[in-house]
C-alpha positions in Angstrom: 24.7 28.1 30.5 26.9 26.5 28.6 30.7 26.3 29.3 31.8 28.7 26.7 29.1 31.5 27.8 30.0 31.2 31.5 33.8 31.6 30.8 32.8 34.3 28.2 30.8 36.4 31.5 33.6 36.0 34.0 36.2 37.7 31.7 37.1 41.4 32.6 36.4 44.1 30.4 39.4 45.8 29.2 38.8 49.9 28.4 40.0 51.4 24.9 43.0 54.5 25.7 43.3 56.8 23.6 45.7 56.2 20.2 48.2 58.8 20.6 51.1 57.8 22.4 49.2 55.0 23.7 50.8 52.4 21.7 53.7 51.7 24.1 51.2 51.5 27.2 50.6 47.9 28.6 46.3 47.7 29.3 45.2 46.3 32.7 42.3 44.6 33.2 39.4 46.6 34.9 39.6 45.0 38.1 42.9 45.7 38.3 43.3 48.7 37.8 43.3 51.3 40.8 43.8 54.7 41.6 47.0 55.7 43.6 46.6 55.4 47.2 49.8 56.0 48.7 52.0 59.2 48.5 54.8 56.9 46.9 52.4 55.9 44.3 50.9 59.5 43.7 54.5 60.6 43.2 55.4 58.3 40.6 52.4 59.0 38.8 53.2 62.6 38.7 56.5 62.0 37.8 55.2 60.2 34.0 54.1 63.8 33.0 56.6 66.2 32.1 57.1 69.4 34.2 56.0 72.7 33.4 59.6 73.8 33.4 60.9 71.2 30.8 58.0 71.4 28.8 58.8 75.2 28.6 62.4 74.8 27.7 61.4 72.1 24.8 59.1 74.7 23.6 61.9 77.2 23.6 64.5 75.1 22.1 62.2 74.4 19.2 61.3 78.0 18.8 65.1 78.7 19.2 66.1 76.4 16.4 63.8 78.0 13.8 65.1 81.5 14.7 68.4 80.4 15.2 68.5 79.0 11.3 66.5 82.2 9.9 68.4 84.6 11.9 71.9 83.3 10.7 70.8 83.0 7.1 69.4 86.4 7.3 72.5 88.3 8.8 74.8 86.1 6.6 73.1 87.2 3.3 72.7 91.0 4.6 76.2 91.1 5.5 77.3 89.4 2.6 75.5 91.6 0.4 76.8 95.1 2.2 73.1 95.6 3.2 72.9 98.5 6.0 71.2 97.2 9.8 67.7 97.7 8.9 67.4 95.6 5.6 69.7 92.7 7.5 67.9 92.5 10.4 64.2 92.5 8.5 65.7 89.7 6.3 67.1 88.0 9.2 63.1 88.6 11.2 61.1 87.4 8.4 63.3 84.0 8.0 63.3 83.4 11.8 59.7 83.6 11.7 59.3 81.8 8.2 61.3 78.8 9.0 59.9 78.9 12.7 56.4 78.8 11.9 57.8 75.6 8.9 59.2 73.7 12.1 56.1 73.7 13.9 54.0 72.6 10.4 55.7 70.2 9.4 54.7 67.8 12.0 51.2 68.8 12.3 50.6 68.4 8.4 52.3 64.9 8.6 49.8 64.1 11.3 47.2 64.9 8.6 46.2 68.3 9.8 45.0 70.4 7.4 46.6 73.2 6.1 44.4 75.8 7.8 44.4 74.2 10.9 48.0 73.8 10.9 48.6 77.1 10.2 46.3 78.7 12.3 48.0 76.3 15.5 51.3 77.3 14.2 50.6 80.6 14.6 49.0 80.6 18.0 51.7 78.6 19.2 54.8 80.3 17.9 54.3 83.9 17.3 54.5 85.6 21.1 57.6 82.9 21.5 59.4 83.9 18.3 58.3 87.5 18.4 60.3 87.7 21.9 63.0 86.3 20.9 63.7 88.2 17.9 63.2 91.5 19.6 65.6 90.8 22.2 68.4 89.0 19.4 68.0 91.7 17.2 68.3 94.7 19.8 71.5 93.2 21.3 73.0 93.0 17.8 72.3 96.6 17.1 73.2 97.4 20.7 76.8 95.4 20.2 79.1 98.3 19.0 80.4 96.5 15.4 78.7 93.8 15.3 76.2 94.5 12.2 79.1 96.3 10.6 81.5 93.2 11.1 82.0 91.2 8.2 81.3 87.1 8.2 84.7 86.1 8.5 84.9 88.6 11.9 84.7 86.9 14.8 82.9 89.9 16.3 79.7 89.2 14.0 79.6 85.2 15.0 80.3 86.1 18.8 77.7 88.9 18.9 75.3 86.7 17.0 75.8 83.8 19.8 75.2 85.5 22.6 72.0 87.4 21.1 70.5 84.2 20.5 71.2 82.7 24.3 69.8 85.9 25.6 66.9 85.8 23.5 66.1 81.8 24.5 66.7 83.0 28.0 63.7 85.9 27.4 61.4 83.5 25.7 61.8 80.7 28.3 59.7 82.6 30.9 57.0 83.4 27.9 56.8 79.9 27.1 56.5 78.7 30.5 53.5 81.4 30.9 51.8 80.2 27.7 52.0 76.2 28.6 50.8 77.1 32.1 47.5 78.8 30.4 47.2 75.5 28.3 48.4 78.1 25.2 51.8 78.2 23.3 53.3 74.8 22.5 50.5 73.4 24.7 48.3 73.6 22.1 50.7 71.4 19.4 51.1 68.8 22.4 47.4 68.5 22.2 47.1 67.4 18.7 50.4 65.2 18.0 52.7 63.0 20.1 56.4 64.4 20.2 
């Protein structure tokens, strides 16, 4: 056996990691890898993975961002045009879903996913969460006396809208948490690209 062959035979083999989010991880030779043995090592390994509550909070904030943009835009347009409550609510809901889905589609398409697959994933991950938000948000806006009739320069309009969006986000959090725990909702999106 030559000196080069004997050196190559003693080098440890290095296993490949998935490409997504692996770029910053340092690979260790196979003989140096080990499973966490102590409770401390196991706890440290568990801390690397985001908690269910944190993941659900991030999913809720993601959906709430899209819903808020669409909702505010729809309410402002409907109020400025002097529309009655139901057309204004319909426009706000339509814009909230459109913008919410768009915010999920953009990174999926940027990652190279086909339109059909990206649309299916956006519908599967966001529909229940955004539906909960829209139901709660618009119900509160309709229940607060004078909120829908207030003009866009009226503090009652903006105060009611802020309160309704905060409560809508609070209502959607347990929905997102449950979906993610089941491997649904934003868990589907996280499995296809890195946030």
